C-alpha positions in Angstrom: 121.3 83.9 119.0 118.5 83.7 115.7 115.2 84.3 116.6 112.9 82.0 115.0 108.9 83.3 113.8 106.4 81.6 112.9 104.7 83.8 109.4 102.1 83.2 107.1 100.8 85.2 104.0 98.4 87.5 105.5 101.1 89.0 107.6 103.6 89.6 105.0 101.1 90.9 102.3 100.4 93.3 105.1 103.7 94.4 105.8 104.5 94.9 101.9 100.8 97.3 101.9 102.2 98.9 104.6 105.8 99.4 102.9 104.8 101.1 99.8 102.4 103.0 101.8 105.5 104.4 103.7 107.6 104.9 101.3 105.1 106.1 98.4 105.6 108.9 98.3 109.5 109.4 98.0 109.3 106.9 95.5 106.5 109.2 92.8 108.6 112.0 94.4 112.5 110.7 92.7 110.6 108.1 90.3 107.4 109.1 88.9 106.7 112.9 89.4 108.1 113.9 86.1 106.3 112.1 83.6 102.3 110.6 85.5 100.4 113.0 88.0 99.9 111.4 91.3 96.2 111.1 90.9 96.8 108.9 87.7 99.2 106.5 89.5 96.2 105.5 92.3 94.3 105.4 89.8 92.3 102.3 88.0 94.3 103.6 84.7 98.1 103.6 87.2 101.1 102.3 85.3 101.9 100.1 88.1 98.8 98.3 88.7 100.6 97.0 91.7 101.4 100.4 93.0 97.1 101.1 92.7 96.0 98.2 94.6 98.5 98.4 97.5 98.0 101.6 97.7 94.1 102.1 97.5 92.7 98.2 98.0 92.1 96.0 100.8 94.0 93.6 101.4 92.0 90.9 100.4 91.8 92.4 97.2 95.5 92.3 97.1 95.8 89.2 97.9 92.7 88.3 95.0 94.9 89.9 92.9 98.3 88.9 93.4 98.9 86.1 96.0 101.9 84.8 94.9 103.0 88.1 97.1 101.3 86.2 100.0 103.1 83.0 99.6 107.0 82.6 100.7 109.8 80.1 99.0 111.0 77.2 101.3 115.0 77.7 101.9 115.2 74.0 101.4 112.4 72.1 98.8 111.6 75.3 97.0 107.5 75.4 97.5 105.7 78.5 98.1 103.9 78.0 101.4 101.3 81.0 103.0 102.7 79.9 106.1 106.2 78.9 107.4 109.2 79.8 110.0 111.7 82.3 109.3 115.1 83.6 111.1 117.1 86.5 110.1 121.1 86.7 110.3 123.7 88.8 108.7 127.4 87.6 108.2 128.1 91.3 107.9 127.0 94.9 108.9 126.1 95.6 105.1 123.9 92.6 104.4 121.2 90.2 106.4 120.4 87.0 105.5 117.5 84.8 106.6 115.9 81.6 105.7 112.6 80.2 105.2 111.2 76.8 106.1 108.0 75.3 105.3 106.7 72.9 107.9 107.6 69.9 106.2 111.8 70.5 106.1 111.4 72.2 109.3 110.2 69.3 110.9 112.9 67.5 109.0 115.4 69.9 110.6 113.4 69.1 113.7 114.2 65.7 113.0 118.0 65.9 112.1 118.6 67.5 115.4 117.0 65.6 117.7 119.0 63.1 116.4 122.2 65.1 117.9 
């Protein structure tokens, strides 16, 4: 059975930030340690400003700088929204898929289901 969850942009951005922090050391060691110091990567002069922001700034500051990262694209109408309902599913063990619906498209789906 599919599990549907209501999500919002702040929660999505928190997850992105946490993932960046959780994977930073390995990513930096494998990809950047030969060309840049850790201190420079985490400074205002970082070659990857978005990494610097996610590692050192507050949620509010990251959201102000990168507002698009706190939005989700509706799988039906392609509109970007800050609140949606989503589910994940997979047709095989290798790839995970999912669906995100804005409130308007979720209501259209509800109406279609009610007509069944």
